[in-house]
C-alpha positions in Angstrom: -15.9 -19.4 -12.4 -16.1 -16.2 -10.4 -15.0 -15.7 -6.8 -18.5 -15.6 -5.3 -19.4 -18.9 -6.9 -16.2 -20.4 -5.8 -16.8 -19.2 -2.2 -20.3 -20.5 -2.2 -18.9 -23.9 -3.3 -16.4 -23.8 -0.5 -19.2 -23.0 2.0 -21.4 -25.8 0.7 -18.5 -28.2 1.1 -17.9 -27.1 4.7 -14.4 -25.9 4.0 -14.4 -22.1 4.0 -11.4 -20.0 3.2 -9.8 -19.5 6.7 -8.4 -16.1 7.2 -6.2 -14.8 10.0 -5.9 -11.0 10.6 -2.9 -9.4 12.2 -3.8 -5.9 13.6 -7.1 -4.4 14.6 -7.0 -0.9 13.3 -9.1 1.0 10.8 -8.2 -1.1 7.8 -8.9 -4.3 9.7 -12.2 -3.0 10.9 -13.2 -2.2 7.4 -12.4 -5.8 6.3 -14.2 -7.3 9.3 -17.3 -5.3 8.5 -17.7 -7.2 5.2 -16.1 -10.6 6.0 -18.9 -12.0 8.1 -21.3 -11.3 5.3 -19.5 -13.4 2.7 -20.3 -17.2 2.4 -17.2 -19.4 2.3 -15.0 -16.9 4.1 -14.2 -17.4 7.7 -12.1 -15.2 10.0 -10.6 -17.7 12.4 -8.5 -15.3 14.5 -7.3 -11.8 15.1 -3.8 -11.1 16.5 -3.7 -7.9 18.4 -1.3 -6.8 21.2 -4.2 -5.0 22.8 -7.0 -7.6 22.6 -9.7 -5.1 23.5 -9.1 -3.3 20.2 -10.1 -6.6 18.4 -13.2 -7.1 20.4 -14.2 -3.4 19.9 -13.6 -3.7 16.1 -15.9 -6.8 15.9 -18.6 -5.1 18.0 -18.7 -1.9 15.9 -18.6 -3.7 12.6 -21.8 -5.8 13.0 -20.6 -9.1 14.4 -22.8 -10.9 16.9 -22.2 -10.4 20.6 -20.0 -13.1 22.1 -18.6 -14.3 18.8 -15.0 -13.7 19.9 -13.0 -15.2 22.7 -9.6 -14.7 24.2 -7.1 -17.4 23.3 -3.4 -17.9 23.7 -2.3 -20.5 21.3 -2.8 -21.9 17.8 -4.6 -24.9 19.1 -7.1 -22.6 20.9 -7.6 -20.6 17.8 -8.4 -23.8 15.9 -10.8 -25.0 18.6 -12.6 -21.6 18.6 -12.9 -21.7 14.8 -14.3 -25.2 14.9 -17.1 -23.7 17.0 -17.7 -20.9 14.6 -16.0 -18.3 16.8 -13.1 -15.9 16.4 -10.0 -16.4 18.5 -8.4 -13.1 19.7 -4.8 -13.7 20.5 -1.9 -11.3 21.4 0.6 -13.4 19.4 0.8 -13.0 15.7 3.0 -16.1 15.5 0.4 -18.3 17.2 -2.2 -17.0 14.7 0.2 -17.8 11.8 0.7 -21.3 13.3 -3.1 -22.0 13.3 -5.1 -23.6 10.5 -5.6 -20.3 8.6 -5.0 -20.4 4.9 -4.5 -16.7 4.3 -2.8 -14.2 6.6 -3.7 -10.5 6.3 -0.8 -8.4 7.6 -2.2 -5.1 8.7 0.1 -3.7 11.4 1.4 -0.8 9.3 4.9 -1.4 10.7 7.7 -2.4 8.3 9.7 -4.5 10.8 6.6 -6.3 12.1 5.2 -6.7 8.6 8.4 -8.3 7.4 8.7 -10.7 10.3 5.1 -11.8 10.0 5.4 -12.3 6.3 8.5 -14.4 6.6 6.8 -16.6 9.3 3.7 -17.0 7.2 5.6 -17.9 4.1 7.7 -20.4 6.1 4.4 -21.9 7.5 3.0 -22.3 4.0 0.4 -19.6 4.3 -0.6 -17.1 1.7 0.3 -13.5 2.8 -1.6 -10.4 1.9 0.6 -7.5 2.7 -1.6 -4.6 3.6 1.5 -3.0 5.2 2.7 -1.4 2.1 5.6 0.1 4.1 7.1 -3.3 4.3 6.3 -4.1 0.6 8.1 -1.1 -0.8 11.0 -1.8 1.5 11.6 -5.5 0.9 8.7 -6.7 -1.3 10.7 -8.3 -4.1 12.6 -10.5 -1.6 9.4 -11.6 0.1 7.9 -12.4 -3.3 10.8 -14.6 -4.2 10.6 -16.4 -0.9 6.9 -17.0 -1.3 7.4 -18.3 -4.8 10.0 -20.8 -3.5 7.5 -22.0 -0.9 4.6 -22.2 -3.4 2.5 -19.6 -1.7 1.1 -16.3 -2.7 2.6 -12.9 -1.7 0.0 -10.3 -2.6 -0.8 -6.6 -2.5 -4.1 -5.7 -0.8 -7.1 -5.2 -3.0 -8.9 -2.0 -2.1 -5.7 -0.2 -1.4 -4.7 2.0 -4.3 -1.5 0.1 -5.5 -3.5 -3.1 -6.1 -6.2 -1.3 -7.9 -3.7 0.5 -10.1 -2.0 -2.9 -10.9 -5.4 -4.3 -11.9 -5.8 -1.5 -14.4 -2.2 -2.0 -15.7 -2.7 -5.7 -16.0 -5.9 -5.2 -18.0 -4.2 -2.7 -20.3 -1.2 -4.8 -21.0 -3.3 -8.0 -21.5 -5.3 -6.3 -24.3 -2.2 -4.9 -25.9 -2.0 -1.3 -24.7 1.2 0.4 -23.6 0.8 2.1 -20.2 2.3 5.5 -20.4 1.6 6.6 -16.8 -0.2 5.2 -13.8 -1.0 6.6 -10.4 -3.6 8.1 -8.0 -4.9 11.3 -6.7 -4.3 13.0 -3.3 -4.5 16.3 -1.5 -1.2 18.2 -1.9 0.6 21.5 -1.2 4.4 21.8 -1.1 4.3 22.9 2.6 2.6 19.6 3.5 6.0 17.8 3.2 7.0 19.5 6.5 3.8 18.8 8.4 4.1 17.1 11.8 1.6 15.3 14.0 1.1 18.6 15.7 0.2 20.6 12.6 -1.7 17.9 10.7 -5.2 18.6 11.9 -4.9 22.3 11.0 -4.1 21.3 7.4 -7.0 18.9 7.3 -9.3 21.5 8.9 -10.3 19.0 11.7 -11.6 20.6 14.9 -10.4 19.5 18.3 -13.8 18.1 19.0 -13.8 16.0 15.8 -10.3 14.6 16.6 -11.3 13.8 20.2 -14.4 12.0 19.1 -13.0 9.9 16.4 -10.5 7.1 15.8 -7.7 9.3 14.4 -4.0 8.6 14.5 -2.1 11.8 14.0 1.1 10.2 12.7 -0.8 8.0 10.3 -2.8 10.8 8.9 0.3 12.9 8.6 1.9 10.3 6.5 -1.0 10.7 4.0 -0.5 14.5 4.1 3.3 14.9 4.0 3.7 12.9 0.8 5.2 9.8 2.4 2.3 7.5 1.7 2.1 8.6 -1.9 5.8 7.8 -2.3 5.4 4.5 -0.6 2.4 3.5 -2.8 4.0 4.6 -6.0 7.1 2.8 -5.1 5.1 -0.4 -4.7 3.4 0.1 -8.1 6.8 0.7 -9.8 8.3 -2.4 -8.2 5.2 -4.5 -9.3 4.9 -3.1 -12.8 8.3 -2.0 -14.0 7.1 1.6 -14.4 9.9 3.9 -13.4 9.8 7.1 -11.4 10.4 10.4 -13.2 13.7 12.3 -12.7 12.1 14.4 -10.0 10.1 11.6 -8.5 6.5 12.7 -7.8 5.6 16.3 -8.8 1.9 16.3 -7.7 0.5 18.3 -10.6 -3.1 19.5 -10.2 -5.1 17.6 -12.8 -8.8 16.8 -13.1 -10.2 13.7 -14.8 -11.1 15.5 -18.0 -7.4 16.5 -18.3 -5.7 13.2 -17.6 -5.0 12.2 -21.2 -4.0 15.7 -22.3 -1.5 16.4 -19.5 -0.1 13.1 -18.4 1.8 12.3 -21.5 5.4 12.9 -22.5 6.7 16.4 -22.9 7.5 15.9 -26.6 3.8 15.3 -27.2 2.7 18.3 -25.2 2.3 16.8 -21.8 4.2 17.2 -18.5 6.0 13.8 -18.2 9.7 13.5 -18.6 9.4 9.9 -19.7 7.1 7.1 -20.9 6.2 4.3 -18.6 6.2 6.2 -15.3 4.1 6.9 -12.2 2.7 10.2 -10.9 0.4 11.3 -8.2 -2.0 14.2 -9.1 -3.2 16.9 -6.7 -6.8 17.6 -6.0 -6.3 21.3 -5.5 -4.3 24.0 -7.2 -1.3 25.6 -5.5 -3.5 28.5 -4.5 -5.7 26.2 -2.6 -8.6 26.2 -5.0 -10.2 22.9 -5.9 -9.4 21.1 -9.1 -12.5 20.6 -11.1 -13.2 16.8 -11.5 -10.4 16.0 -9.0 -9.4 12.4 -8.4 -8.4 12.7 -4.8 -9.7 9.3 -3.8 -9.2 7.4 -7.1 -6.6 5.8 -9.4 -5.9 6.0 -13.1 -3.8 4.8 -16.0 -2.9 6.6 -19.3 -2.9 4.5 -22.6 -1.4 5.3 -26.0 -2.9 4.0 -29.2 -0.5 1.8 -31.0 -1.7 2.8 -34.5 -4.2 4.9 -36.4 -6.8 2.2 -36.4 -6.9 2.2 -32.6 -7.0 6.0 -32.7 -10.1 5.7 -34.8 -11.6 3.2 -32.4 -11.1 5.7 -29.6 -12.9 8.3 -31.6 -15.7 6.0 -32.8 -16.6 4.8 -29.4 -16.5 8.1 -27.5 -13.4 7.5 -25.5 -11.9 10.6 -23.9 -8.6 11.4 -25.5 -6.0 14.2 -25.8 -6.1 16.6 -28.8 -4.0 14.2 -30.9 -6.4 11.3 -30.4 -3.5 9.1 -29.4 -3.7 9.1 -25.6 -6.7 8.0 -23.5 -7.3 7.6 -19.8 -9.0 4.9 -17.7 -9.8 5.8 -14.1 -11.7 4.7 -11.0 -13.0 7.7 -9.0 -12.6 6.1 -5.6 -11.4 3.0 -3.7 -13.2 1.1 -0.9 -10.0 0.4 1.0 -10.4 -2.4 3.6 -14.0 -3.0 2.5 -12.6 -4.7 -0.6 -9.8 -6.7 1.0 -11.7 -10.0 0.8 -10.9 -10.0 -3.0 -7.2 -10.6 -2.1 -8.0 -13.4 0.3 -10.2 -15.1 -2.2 -7.8 -14.7 -5.1 -4.9 -16.2 -3.1 -6.8 -19.1 -1.7 -9.1 -20.0 -4.7 -6.9 -19.1 -7.7 -3.4 -19.1 -6.1 -3.0 -15.6 -7.6 -2.0 -12.3 -6.0 -3.9 -9.1 -6.6 -0.6 -7.4 -7.6 2.8 -8.3 -6.3 6.3 -6.9 -6.1 8.7 -8.2 -8.8 11.8 -6.1 -9.0 13.7 -3.4 -7.2 12.8 -0.5 -9.5 12.0 2.4 -7.1 12.7 3.4 -3.5 11.4 5.8 -0.9 14.3 8.0 0.3 14.1 9.4 3.9 14.2 13.2 3.6 14.8 15.7 6.4 11.8 17.7 7.5 14.1 20.1 9.5 17.8 20.6 10.0 18.8 17.4 11.8 21.7 17.3 14.2 23.8 14.5 15.7 21.9 12.8 18.5 18.4 13.4 16.9 16.3 10.3 16.9 14.2 9.6 13.8 10.6 8.8 14.3 9.7 7.2 11.0 6.8 7.7 8.5 4.5 10.6 9.3 6.5 11.9 12.2 8.4 15.0 13.1 11.8 14.3 11.5 11.5 12.8 8.0 9.2 12.3 5.0 9.6 10.0 2.0 10.4 10.9 -1.6 10.1 8.6 -4.5 13.4 8.0 -6.4 14.8 5.3 -8.7 16.5 2.3 -7.3 19.7 3.0 -9.1 19.9 6.5 -7.6 19.1 5.2 -4.2 21.9 2.6 -4.4 24.5 4.9 -5.9 23.9 7.6 -3.2 23.4 5.1 -0.3 20.0 6.6 0.5 18.4 5.6 3.7 15.0 4.1 3.0 12.1 5.6 4.9 11.1 2.2 6.3 14.3 1.9 8.3 14.0 5.3 10.0 12.1 4.3 13.1 14.5 4.8 16.0 17.5 5.5 13.9 20.0 8.0 15.5 21.5 10.8 13.5 25.3 10.9 13.6 26.1 13.9 11.4 24.2 17.1 10.3 21.6 16.8 7.5 20.0 19.9 6.1 16.2 20.3 5.8 15.0 18.9 2.5 18.1 16.7 1.9 18.0 12.9 1.6 19.5 11.0 4.4 22.1 8.2 3.7 23.1 5.2 5.7 26.2 7.1 6.6 24.2 9.8 8.4 22.7 7.5 11.0 23.3 4.6 13.3 20.5 2.0 13.4 19.7 -1.5 14.6 21.0 -3.9 12.0 19.6 -7.0 13.7 16.0 -6.7 12.4 14.5 -8.8 9.7 13.6 -5.7 7.6 17.2 -4.5 7.6 18.6 -7.9 6.8 16.2 -8.5 3.9 16.7 -5.0 2.7 20.5 -5.5 2.4 19.9 -8.8 0.6 17.8 -6.9 -1.9 20.3 -4.1 -2.3 23.0 -6.7 -3.0 20.9 -8.3 -5.8 19.2 -11.0 -3.7 15.7 -10.3 -5.0 16.3 -11.3 -8.6 
């Protein structure tokens, strides 16, 4: 039975899947644009510190005028939902306490994401962690806690990590070994040191375009400076067991016709230093020219034939392979981001299954200095002026005491760190009272397994 049929049944029975949304930014708006068109799926409430943002999101995504109302408590959210309306509440905790079945965490903040996930799990609600920053920081611990409570902790379908995990799961289920998995992006080495002031120049956005759109400079900068790529590949590694390469992500410029030829181990003529790894490919060459057949918006996996019979099948059925015929690629050219998020809500509520989930502490995102940092400097987190994230193995992170990117918001530098160097816990003072820090230390001490 497919999701749509299952949702239709829930609709006919008068018990739709009730969804609560935390955050009313771009990703949320994309989900909302589709959610009201799906039978059997009901958005019961939106938690947003600035309620007007939630009302605006509903208005511009096709919802009927007057469908939403300001509320202040879980009971009021439930009452509004009973009337077919959407309760807009400033408190995420009140939304979590309502009758929703599935909570979509879309704040983008690792501390808030962690606290909301813990509350949802404790309340017996499925949690879809759109805030991948929290997932790569403490996801394995949250997964364990959700499992103990009998609820689902899930990646967000539509975002690239979940789509990569879907391809990995398909490949392994039919008996293929996954040699490499990843996504595409725009990349140049100098982007690592981009700031919210320089980001629009790299993107080529005019002042008029920025002024007239819903653009967050720090968020867009996290896409550009490599932090988001490191975060997303960390999430994939922790969910799949694929390990980072020795140098982390190298961002080679590769087009779709070259995937199988280049993204294979060096001993077989490729560029990878190991099997079973992750890599992000660039959509432009280092001279700035476009890669033919780039995968900037898409995801991919590389497969290896287990024997000569399968190699002949690759050949007989026109599958694109490398010159040896052993390696083949599967890719999806783009992702629909929040427009696809309903799949995760349906999967959690109807099948009790995640669309990808963290399992083990395999990889980490190390905070790396964008400039020479001096004692007294205050770090401003992902996409900011001070640090970017680099993908490293969990073992290396633990042995070196690396400071994870997700804990850099507001951390104060206590000793000099040179540009391009990883920061360690010993280089900063930070608030140790937060949920994210506490769970992170639990994971580092083996509490996720």
